[in-house]
N, C-alpha and C positions, 0 to 999 in steps of 0.2 A: 354423188351427190348423197345427200342423206334418205333415207329411207323414210317415204311420207307416211309410212305406217308404225312410225315410232310413235310408244305410248302418248299420250296427252298432246305434244308440241312438236313440230320440227318445223326448224328455218328451211324454207326451199332455196337460200341461195347461197347457202354456206355448207360446205362439207365437211368443215371441221369444227365449227361453234354449234354448240346444243346446250338448249334454254334446258335450267334443271326442273325436274319434274315439279310442279306446285303441289302444294301440301292440301288446299283448298279451292274451293270454286272462286272465292275472292282471288286468290293468286293466280289461277287459270286464265281469268277474264282478263285481269291485270296483263298478263305476258302476252294475249290476244292484242290486246289495243295499245300495246308498248306504252309511249308517252302521249301529252296529251296534244294531239294534232288537229289540224283544222278541222275534219271531219265530226271529232268531237265537240269543238269548241261551235261550229255552227248547228250542231243538232242541240247543245245546251242553250245558246243564245235564243233559237227559234222555241226552245220548249218553255224557257224562262218567260219569255216575251207574254205569256199568257197574264203574268201578274202585273202587267200594266194596265189590262181591262178589269183584272180583281180589285184595284185601288181605284179606279174609277166607280165603279160600282158602289163600293164600302163607303166613299166619303162623298159621293154625288149630293145627299141630300143637307149639305151644310150650307150649299147656294142653293138650291130647289125649295129647300123649306126653310128658309130664313126668314124673318120678318123684317118686311122692305121700312125703310126711311118713309116720314110721312113730316108734315108741316100744318099749319095752321090758316083756317081762312078766316075766321072771326078771332082777333087779336083781344077783343073784349071779353072772350067768355073760353079762351083757349090759351095756351102757351108751352112751349116745349116740354116743359117738366109736369107736363099732366098727365093724369093716368087716362091712356086712350079709351078705355072701355068704360069711363065715366062721362066721356064727351059725345052731345048730340051728333048725329052724322054728318051736318051741315056744318058744322064749325070746324074739320079737319079734312084733308084729303092725304092720297098716298102720293110718293115723290114722281113716281113711275108708274105704266099701266098696270092696274091688278095681275094682270096674267106673269108678271114676274116672279112670282113666288107662288107656292100652292097656300100659304096663310093667307094673302091677299086675293086671290082669285075665289076663295071658297069663305071666305069670312071667317077666319078662324081666329083671329087675333086675341079674341076675348074668351076662347075656348077655354076649356084645363089643359094641364100639361100633360095628362095622358093622352089626349086625343091629339094635341101636336105632335107629340114624339111616338104616335103610333106607327107612322110608316117607316121610322127608323128601328123601333123595336121590332118589328112585324118583320124587316130584311132579316135583323140577325137571328130572328125566331126561325125564319125559313132555312137559313144556314144550319142552326141546331137540326132541324127536321132531315134536310138534305144530307148533312152529315151522316146521321143515324142512318139512310134509306141509300145513301148510294157508296159510302166510302169501301164497304167490303168487294163491291164490284170490281175495283181494281185489282184486288188480291185474288179474286176467285174467277170470276167467266170472262168478264172484259178486259182487263189488263189496263195497264198505265195511259196507253196514246188512246185506246177507245172511249175510255172514261172522261179523258180532258177533252176532247172531241165533244162528247155528248154534254158536258159540263159547261162549253162554251157556249156553243150552241143555245142551249135552256135560257142562259146568260143575256144572251144575246136577243132572241125573238122577245123576250119578256120584258126588256128593257126598249125596245120598239115598241111593243103593247102599253106599256106604263104612259108612252106620249100621249095616249089616246084617253087615259084617265077620264071619268065623268065625276068622279065625286070622290072624297076622302076615304070612302070604305072601298072603291074598285082601285085607288091608287094603293092603299095598303096592303090588297089581297094581292096585286100585283109584285110590288115589293118583295111580298113573301116568296113568291114565286121565283123572283129575281134571286133571292136569297139562296133559294133551295138550290137552285141551278148553280150557283157561285161557289157551294158550300164545298166542293171537292176540287176547286181549279188550283189552286196554290198546292194542295195536297200532292194531287198528280203529278203536275208541274215539278216539285221540288224533289219527289222520288225517283219520278224518270229520269229528269236530269242528273243527279246523282249516282243513279245506278250505272249509266253509261260513261263512266270514269273511275279510276283507281282510288283507292284511299287516300293519295298523296293528293288528289286536285279535290278531294269531295267536299271540304268546307268552302273554297274558292268559288266551284259551281254552284253550291248551293246559294251565297251570297251573289249570283248574279241574278237569280229571282228577286232580292230583296231591293236590288238596284233598280230592277224594272217596276216594282212596286215603287219605289219612289219616284219615277220616271211618271208614272201613271197618276200620283198623288199631284206631282207637279203640273201636270195638265191641265187640273180641275180648275186652279184661279185662273189661268190662261184663260181657257173656257170660259169661265164665269165671266172674266173680265171684257171679253168680245161679244158675250152674250147679254150684258149689261143692257138694262131697260128691254129687251125682248122675252119673249113666254118662256117659262122655265123648262116646257117640254121640247124644246130645240135640245137642250143639252142630254135628253134621252136619246134621242136620234141620232147625234153626232156621236155617242159613245158605242151605239149599238152596231152600227154601220162598219166601221172596223173591226167589231169583234166577229161580225158575220165573215169577212173577209178572211179572218186570221183561221176561222173553223176549216175553211179550205187548204190553208197551208199544212195544217194539223194533218188533215186527212190524209194528204199525198206524200208528205215529205219529213214528215218525222216516223222515226223508227220505235218500234217496241223494246220495251227493256228486254236486254239478253238475259239477263238473273230470272225475271219472272217465267220467260219463255221456258228455261231450261227447268226452274222449278215446276212448271206444269208438263214437263214430260216432252214439250216441243223444241227438241235439241237439235232439227234438222234447221231451224227457222232462226234458234239462236247463233247457230255455225255460219248461217249466211248474213246475219246482222254484224257479227265480229269481225269477219273478213270484210267487210264494206267501213267499220269503223277503225280496223285495224290499220296505225301506221307504222307497223313492222313489217317486212315481206314474210309472214307468217300464213301457213296454209295447215289445214286440219280438218280431220274427218269427223262424223258422226260419232265412231267408236272411240276417239280423243276422247270426248267428254263422257268417261266412263264414270263420273262421282252420279251416286246414287242419292238424288237431292229431290227427286219429283214428291210433289206433294199429295200423295196419295188419300190423305184425311182430310181431304177438302170438298165433300160432296155436294156442299150448297153455299149459297152467298154469304150467309151470317156464320159459318163455322169459324171463319177466322176469329171473331170477337169470341166465340166459346173457348177457341184454344189461347186466346190473350188471358181469360178470367181462369181459366183451368188451372194455370201453373200459378202456386205462391208467388214465387219470386217475380214474375211476369204481371200479375194483378198487382203487389207492390209498385213495382215503377209505375206501371200506368197511373195509378190515383195519386201516386207523388207528382209527377209530373204533369199532370190533369190539374192538380191543387195550384201549382205553379203556374200554370198557363192561365187559369181562373183569374187570378191577381193582376197578372200583366196584362190580358185581354181589356179589363174593364179602366185601366189607365190607357192601353194604347188606342182603343177605340171611343174614349170618353174625352179625353185631350182636345182633339180638334173639334168636338161638340161644343166644348166648353168655351172656345174661343170668343163668342158672340155676348158672354159675361163678363169679359174684360175691356177696360176702355183702352180700346185698340183696334185698328182697322184692321176688319176684317180678311181682307186679300193679301195684305201683308203677312198677318198672322197665320193662314192657310200655308202661305210659300215658306214662311218660317219653319212651320211644323215639317212642311214635304223635305226642306234642305237640312232640317236636324238629322232625317234620316240617311243622310249621305254618309257623315262619319260613322253611324251605325255599322255602314255597309263595309266603310272601310276597314274597322277594326275587325270586322266577322271575314273579310276576304284576307288580309295580310296576318291577322295572329290568331285565325282559329286554329291553327296548326300548332301553337305554341302555349295558348293558355289552358288552365286546367279547368272544365265546365261548372264544376260545381264552384268553387271560388268566384269565377267571375259572375254567375247567376247571382248568387248572395250578394256581392257589392252592387251591381246594377239595378238590381230591386230596392235593395235598401235607400242607394242614392234617390230612386224615382220616387220612393216613399216619402224622404225628408223634404226634399224640393216641393213636394206636392203640399204637405203637410203645411210648409212655412208660407205658401200662397193664400191657404186659408186664414192663416196666423196672422198676416201681414194687412188684409182688406184691401179696400179700394184705393188708400190713401197714398201707396205708392206704386203707380202704374207700371213705370218702367222697369222696376224690379220684378215685380209679378210675371211679366213676359219673360224674363231672363230666367227665371226660376220653371215657369210653363217649358220653356224648351229645355233645360236642363232634365225636368221629369220625363219629357215627351222622348227624348233622347235616350235615354237610360232605358223607359220601356222599349224601344224600338231595339235595342241593342239585346236585350234579355229576350225579346221575342224573338229576333233572329237564332240567337245563340240555343234557344229552347227547342226550335225547329230541326237545326242539325244535331241536338243532343239527343231528341227522339228517333232521330233515323239509326244512331249508334247503338241504340239501346236496345233495338227489338230484330230481330231475325228478319231475313225477305217475304217469309210465308206470311207474314201477319205486320209487316213494315207500314204498308198504307194503313191498316186498319189502325194500328196505334197512332201513327202521326193523323189521321182523321180525328181520334178522339180526342187529342190533345187540341187541336184546333177547334174542336167543338168547344172543349174547357175554356179556349181563348174568348171566341165568338158570345159563349153562355156569360162570361164579364160583361160583353158589349151588351146583350140586352137588357142589363140594368142599368146602362151608361145613360141614354136620354133619359129616363126618368131622374136619375139622382143629378145630372144636368138642370132640367127645369126646376127642380127642388133646389138647388144652388142658386138662382138668381134672386131668392131672398135672402139664403144664408149659405155663403160658400163651404161653408164644413160640409153640407150635405153633398157637395161635389168633390172638391180638392180634398179635403179633410179625410172622406172616405175613400177616396181612391189612393191616397198615401199610406192608409191606416193598412188598407187590404192588400196593397202590393206587396209592402215591408212585411207583414205578417207571412202572408201564403208563399213567399218566397223564402222559406225556412225550410218549406218540406224538401228542398233539393236536397239537404243534409244526408237523407236516408239513399238517395241514389249513387250508386257505383261510378268511378272517374272512366270516361272511356278515350280520351285523350290520345289519338294515335292507335287506337285498337281496330282490330280486322272486321268486318262485315261477315255475320254468320248469315246462314240460311234458314236453317231449322230450327224449332225450339231445343230439339236436343244437342245440337250444335252449340246453341247458346248456354245451355244450362252445363255442359260437359266445360265450356271455357269459363266459366264462373267458377265450378268446382275445383279449376286446377288453379286460378289465381288463388281460391279463398285457401287452398293448399300450401301453395307459395308462401302467401302472406303469415298462415299459421306457423 
């Protein structure tokens, strides 16, 4: 029988076959967990399901804050083409109960675009603040699992409270709080799920989250249609209760990232989790994980950000990928909001937009291991930009072509969105990966902050919505040119390891 104290790894079921000693923590973990088994699949699926609730809270205002249809009561003084704000109140009426929308319930139909867009902008602003305040906790003190639990809990409770809003100002504040909690949901879910598998399955597991986001997006028109004619408050209740139940599942059934545990020096816990995940009959002791990767230079929760900006190569990568993310985010979050500006059914438009995320997911899932990151990002951001500019150029005369171009632009932005997140994971080491990904997501969300205002301005002139969307994503997508290619690369765990890998690669190229 093989000696159980053999360095690094040993197979307890074989006396002859011995696994070769791994050269890095990435290879050590990959040998421990073996192939992509059921344990890893169930963990990745459970963690990725957080994206369903993320999508619901991100786009729920498409229905809760839409302006309802109305009809004339006095045909002599009113017609369907009249400006609603110039008509006396007694000459028109809403088609449904005023409580179906925040706009009709609080009489905001004639308010300025800033007031109408305040709840959506507050949500994205909350995402920015929450991302800055909470992101590094997943890299420092709380870890990936606890941060995911806390984020989902805040998102669930704030969504429930939103149903009891008494004014647009209270509503906007609660949407800000909802965005604050939601900020790190996708980041933690993506990092945790991908760190539970080897590099061979990294892209596919990351794409599982994108599929769950699509499913969450698809539930919104269904919930909106079922709730048609009822109070908008029910939508927040129906989306908050499942999120709260999901928090319980995360608390008791999700494992922490073994990578993060090892980096933090908690090797016994990491070994226990690796033995639970491992699909091979591998035994391992504490002394087997002799790689010295503990991050002793992380004394406080914001030190990860300081480490990110301290190294010139890391700062350049971060700024470049954040610039790309800003352009993508403006289109990704703005396109669904502009559907009300097109001459097309709102429910069908949202369904088509959600369905367009499916081919984006399939491309990420099946081809992420074979396509080059930089070339793909440049191509998809350019396609999205060109399609968006064409929508503004055509005007409302060709409505059917507009919706086709809108879907092409949104699909391209979705694919670029997915690739940017996977690309970021590969660009930064474990000790700062969650923080780097959180900063990129903040850049994506920052683009979304401007979207509601541009959508409101685009009701008068589509250049200020679709035209600007196209120009921004097309130009900012070019920042990817300065980033290194990471297809098939090994994930590093410390800044020194990543820097050494880059120097080796430059030496080989030189």
